[in-house]
Residue frames as a rotation matrix with the C-alpha (Angstrom) as fourth column:
UNK 1
-0.782 -0.574 0.242 70.47
0.096 -0.494 -0.864 77.60
0.616 -0.653 0.441 108.20
UNK 2
-0.318 0.709 -0.629 68.36
0.918 0.396 -0.018 77.36
0.237 -0.583 -0.777 111.36
UNK 3
0.159 0.457 0.875 66.03
0.158 -0.887 0.435 80.15
0.975 0.069 -0.213 112.29
UNK 4
-0.688 -0.439 -0.578 66.94
0.656 -0.037 -0.754 81.89
0.309 -0.898 0.313 115.54
UNK 5
0.549 0.819 0.166 64.30
0.593 -0.522 0.613 83.59
0.589 -0.238 -0.772 117.72
UNK 6
-0.636 -0.765 0.102 65.63
0.536 -0.532 -0.656 86.78
0.556 -0.362 0.748 119.26
UNK 7
0.541 0.730 -0.418 64.00
0.834 -0.402 0.377 88.51
0.107 -0.553 -0.826 122.19
UNK 8
0.109 -0.470 0.876 64.78
0.160 -0.861 -0.482 92.21
0.981 0.193 -0.018 122.50
UNK 9
-0.111 -0.218 -0.969 66.46
0.979 0.143 -0.145 93.10
0.170 -0.965 0.198 125.66
UNK 10
0.918 0.396 -0.029 65.83
0.387 -0.877 0.283 96.32
0.086 -0.271 -0.959 127.53
UNK 11
-0.232 -0.930 0.286 68.59
0.732 -0.361 -0.578 98.94
0.641 0.075 0.764 127.32
UNK 12
0.648 0.362 -0.671 68.85
0.751 -0.451 0.482 101.11
-0.128 -0.816 -0.564 130.41
UNK 13
0.044 -0.631 0.775 70.29
0.249 -0.744 -0.620 104.69
0.968 0.220 0.124 130.27
UNK 14
0.724 0.101 -0.682 71.80
0.685 0.008 0.729 105.61
0.079 -0.995 -0.064 133.63
UNK 15
0.819 -0.456 0.348 73.97
-0.454 -0.886 -0.094 108.26
0.352 -0.081 -0.933 135.19
UNK 16
-0.280 -0.874 0.397 76.20
-0.959 0.238 -0.152 105.68
0.038 -0.423 -0.905 136.98
UNK 17
-0.147 0.117 -0.982 76.57
-0.219 0.964 0.148 101.89
0.965 0.237 -0.116 137.29
UNK 18
-0.023 0.274 0.961 74.89
-0.993 -0.117 0.010 100.61
0.115 -0.955 0.275 140.40
UNK 19
-0.835 -0.284 0.471 74.88
-0.392 0.908 -0.149 97.16
-0.385 -0.309 -0.869 142.07
UNK 20
0.072 0.972 0.223 71.19
-0.178 0.233 -0.956 96.78
-0.981 0.030 0.190 141.04
UNK 21
0.579 0.139 -0.803 72.08
-0.771 -0.225 -0.595 97.37
-0.263 0.964 -0.023 137.40
UNK 22
-0.450 -0.851 -0.270 74.90
-0.884 0.468 -0.001 94.83
0.127 0.239 -0.963 137.50
UNK 23
-0.636 0.322 0.701 72.61
-0.215 0.798 -0.562 92.28
-0.741 -0.509 -0.439 139.01
UNK 24
0.456 0.869 -0.195 70.01
-0.321 -0.044 -0.946 92.94
-0.830 0.494 0.259 136.30
UNK 25
0.184 -0.512 -0.839 72.71
-0.978 -0.010 -0.208 92.41
0.098 0.859 -0.503 133.66
UNK 26
-0.786 -0.579 0.216 73.88
-0.612 0.778 -0.143 89.18
-0.085 -0.244 -0.966 135.25
UNK 27
-0.406 0.703 0.585 70.29
-0.033 0.628 -0.778 87.88
-0.913 -0.335 -0.232 135.52
UNK 28
-0.827 0.063 0.559 69.56
0.555 0.249 0.793 88.70
-0.089 0.966 -0.241 131.89
UNK 29
0.139 0.940 -0.312 66.86
0.835 -0.280 -0.474 91.18
-0.533 -0.195 -0.824 132.72
UNK 30
0.701 -0.052 -0.711 68.73
-0.286 -0.934 -0.214 93.97
-0.653 0.354 -0.670 131.03
UNK 31
0.803 -0.370 0.467 70.69
0.593 0.563 -0.576 93.65
-0.050 0.739 0.671 127.81
UNK 32
-0.219 -0.885 0.411 72.83
0.771 -0.415 -0.483 96.77
0.598 0.212 0.773 128.18
UNK 33
0.546 0.243 -0.802 73.43
0.674 -0.696 0.248 99.79
-0.497 -0.676 -0.544 130.38
UNK 34
0.139 -0.480 0.866 74.38
0.684 -0.586 -0.434 103.05
0.716 0.653 0.246 128.63
UNK 35
0.535 -0.085 -0.840 76.21
0.644 -0.603 0.471 105.57
-0.547 -0.793 -0.268 130.74
UNK 36
0.834 -0.164 0.526 77.07
0.307 -0.655 -0.690 108.73
0.458 0.737 -0.497 128.90
UNK 37
0.361 -0.789 0.498 80.75
-0.596 -0.605 -0.528 109.80
0.717 -0.106 -0.688 129.39
UNK 38
0.998 0.030 0.054 81.45
-0.059 0.702 0.710 106.56
-0.017 -0.712 0.702 131.32
UNK 39
0.197 -0.974 0.110 84.98
0.891 0.225 0.395 106.60
-0.409 0.021 0.912 129.88
UNK 40
0.146 -0.283 -0.948 86.97
-0.122 -0.956 0.266 109.72
-0.982 0.077 -0.174 128.91
UNK 41
0.903 0.118 -0.413 87.49
-0.406 -0.083 -0.910 110.49
-0.142 0.989 -0.027 125.22
UNK 42
-0.019 -0.986 -0.163 91.18
-0.991 0.040 -0.129 109.57
0.134 0.159 -0.978 125.67
UNK 43
-0.426 -0.043 0.904 90.27
-0.420 0.894 -0.156 106.15
-0.801 -0.446 -0.399 127.15
UNK 44
0.582 0.764 0.277 87.86
-0.071 0.387 -0.919 105.52
-0.810 0.516 0.279 124.27
UNK 45
0.663 -0.455 -0.595 90.53
-0.740 -0.277 -0.613 106.52
0.115 0.846 -0.520 121.67
UNK 46
-0.412 -0.848 0.333 93.00
-0.886 0.458 0.071 104.08
-0.213 -0.266 -0.940 123.31
UNK 47
-0.122 0.456 0.881 90.47
-0.138 0.872 -0.471 101.29
-0.983 -0.179 -0.044 123.09
UNK 48
0.848 0.500 -0.174 89.63
-0.203 0.004 -0.979 101.99
-0.489 0.866 0.105 119.49
UNK 49
0.304 -0.842 -0.446 93.28
-0.942 -0.194 -0.275 102.15
0.146 0.503 -0.852 118.58
UNK 50
-0.534 -0.480 0.696 93.93
-0.615 0.785 0.070 98.75
-0.580 -0.391 -0.714 120.27
UNK 51
0.303 0.728 0.615 90.97
0.062 0.629 -0.775 97.27
-0.951 0.273 0.145 118.33
UNK 52
0.846 -0.045 -0.531 92.27
-0.521 -0.283 -0.805 98.70
-0.114 0.958 -0.263 115.06
UNK 53
-0.057 -0.992 -0.116 95.74
-0.994 0.068 -0.086 97.28
0.093 0.110 -0.989 115.78
UNK 54
-0.775 -0.315 0.547 94.49
-0.485 0.853 -0.195 93.85
-0.405 -0.417 -0.814 116.88
UNK 55
-0.704 0.553 -0.445 91.21
-0.379 0.237 0.895 93.32
0.601 0.798 0.042 115.12
UNK 56
0.039 0.804 0.593 88.00
-0.976 0.159 -0.151 91.61
-0.216 -0.572 0.791 116.12
UNK 57
-0.938 -0.219 -0.267 87.77
-0.268 0.950 0.161 87.83
0.219 0.223 -0.950 116.54
UNK 58
-0.037 0.995 -0.094 84.75
-0.751 0.035 0.660 85.63
0.660 0.095 0.746 117.05
UNK 59
-0.007 0.100 0.995 83.59
-0.864 0.501 -0.056 83.26
-0.504 -0.860 0.083 119.78
UNK 60
-0.853 -0.301 -0.426 84.09
-0.468 0.802 0.370 79.62
0.231 0.515 -0.825 119.05
UNK 61
-0.822 0.515 -0.243 81.04
0.512 0.855 0.080 77.36
0.249 -0.059 -0.967 118.70
UNK 62
-0.443 0.723 -0.530 78.47
0.263 -0.460 -0.848 80.10
-0.857 -0.515 0.014 118.94
UNK 63
-0.726 0.316 0.611 75.66
0.600 -0.144 0.787 80.70
0.337 0.938 -0.085 116.45
UNK 64
0.874 -0.213 0.437 74.98
0.369 -0.295 -0.881 83.31
0.316 0.932 -0.179 115.22
UNK 65
-0.058 -0.997 -0.054 78.60
0.834 -0.019 -0.552 84.56
0.549 -0.077 0.832 115.17
UNK 66
0.935 0.273 -0.228 79.42
0.356 -0.691 0.629 86.96
0.014 -0.669 -0.743 118.01
UNK 67
0.338 -0.850 0.403 82.36
0.122 -0.385 -0.915 89.32
0.933 0.359 -0.027 117.75
UNK 68
0.866 -0.139 -0.480 84.84
0.487 0.019 0.873 89.75
-0.112 -0.990 0.084 120.56
UNK 69
0.561 -0.738 0.375 87.84
-0.404 -0.640 -0.654 91.82
0.723 0.215 -0.657 121.42
UNK 70
-0.258 -0.721 0.643 90.64
-0.946 0.054 -0.319 89.98
0.195 -0.691 -0.696 123.20
UNK 71
-0.781 -0.100 -0.616 90.67
-0.056 0.994 -0.090 86.63
0.622 -0.036 -0.782 124.92
UNK 72
0.133 0.879 0.457 87.70
-0.783 -0.189 0.592 85.27
0.607 -0.437 0.663 126.90
UNK 73
-0.627 -0.204 0.752 87.35
-0.708 0.552 -0.441 83.09
-0.325 -0.809 -0.490 129.94
UNK 74
0.373 0.927 0.028 84.28
-0.769 0.326 -0.550 81.51
-0.519 0.183 0.835 128.25
UNK 75
0.738 -0.089 -0.669 86.39
-0.527 0.542 -0.654 79.64
0.421 0.836 0.353 125.78
UNK 76
-0.251 -0.944 -0.213 88.94
-0.441 0.307 -0.843 78.43
0.862 -0.118 -0.493 128.27
UNK 77
-0.063 0.332 0.941 86.78
-0.995 -0.097 -0.033 77.02
0.080 -0.938 0.337 131.10
UNK 78
0.708 0.608 -0.360 86.58
-0.614 0.781 0.112 73.31
0.349 0.142 0.926 130.19
UNK 79
0.751 -0.461 -0.472 89.93
0.529 0.849 0.012 71.97
0.395 -0.259 0.882 131.38
UNK 80
0.638 -0.594 -0.489 92.98
0.334 -0.359 0.872 72.76
-0.693 -0.720 -0.031 133.45
UNK 81
-0.324 -0.797 0.511 95.04
0.820 0.034 0.572 72.92
-0.473 0.603 0.642 130.26
UNK 82
0.091 0.464 0.881 92.68
0.789 -0.574 0.221 75.40
0.608 0.675 -0.418 128.65
UNK 83
0.947 0.215 -0.237 92.85
0.319 -0.690 0.649 77.56
-0.024 -0.691 -0.722 131.84
UNK 84
0.107 -0.972 -0.210 96.70
0.515 -0.126 0.848 77.54
-0.851 -0.199 0.487 131.67
UNK 85
-0.322 -0.216 0.922 96.36
0.945 -0.131 0.299 78.53
0.056 0.967 0.247 128.00
UNK 86
0.663 0.698 0.270 94.10
0.643 -0.716 0.273 81.46
0.384 -0.008 -0.923 128.98
UNK 87
0.870 -0.301 -0.391 96.68
0.136 -0.616 0.776 82.89
-0.474 -0.728 -0.495 131.35
UNK 88
-0.078 -0.951 0.298 99.51
0.600 0.194 0.776 82.35
-0.796 0.239 0.556 128.96
UNK 89
0.244 0.273 0.931 97.91
0.957 -0.224 -0.185 84.30
0.158 0.936 -0.316 126.14
UNK 90
-0.177 -0.291 -0.940 99.21
0.431 -0.882 0.192 87.79
-0.885 -0.371 0.281 125.49
UNK 91
-0.535 -0.072 0.842 97.51
0.843 0.014 0.537 88.54
-0.050 0.997 0.053 122.24
UNK 92
0.369 0.653 0.662 95.77
0.575 -0.720 0.390 91.61
0.731 0.237 -0.640 123.39
UNK 93
-0.616 -0.754 0.228 97.46
0.299 -0.492 -0.818 94.53
0.728 -0.436 0.529 125.12
UNK 94
-0.106 0.469 -0.877 96.35
0.961 -0.177 -0.211 95.85
-0.254 -0.865 -0.432 128.48
UNK 95
-0.131 0.161 0.978 94.71
0.515 -0.832 0.206 99.22
0.847 0.530 0.026 128.04
UNK 96
-0.658 -0.087 -0.748 95.31
0.740 -0.261 -0.620 101.50
-0.141 -0.962 0.236 131.03
UNK 97
0.163 0.810 0.563 92.24
0.702 -0.496 0.510 103.63
0.693 0.312 -0.650 131.50
C-alpha cells in the first residue's frame, strides 16, 4: 500500500460564513469552517436520520477511501451520459432545512 503524505489543514472557527471564508475553502487554504449552531438541532436530527436510513457510500477511484452522503457531481462529470445519470438518481432524499 503506498504511503500518503497528508498536510494538516487549518480549521477556522467563525460566527458566520463569509465570502472570504468560502474563497479560502475553494482555494484549499482552509480545510474546514466550524460555525456553532449553524443548523438547528431539528435540522441536524433530520440529516442524521437520513444518513441512518440511507447509509454512507464512498467516492469511486479515490485513495484513501473517502466517505460521502448522497450522490456527487464529481463522479458524474466525464460524459453527457454520466451527467444524465446524475440528474436521474433519486437515491438520497431531499432534506428540507
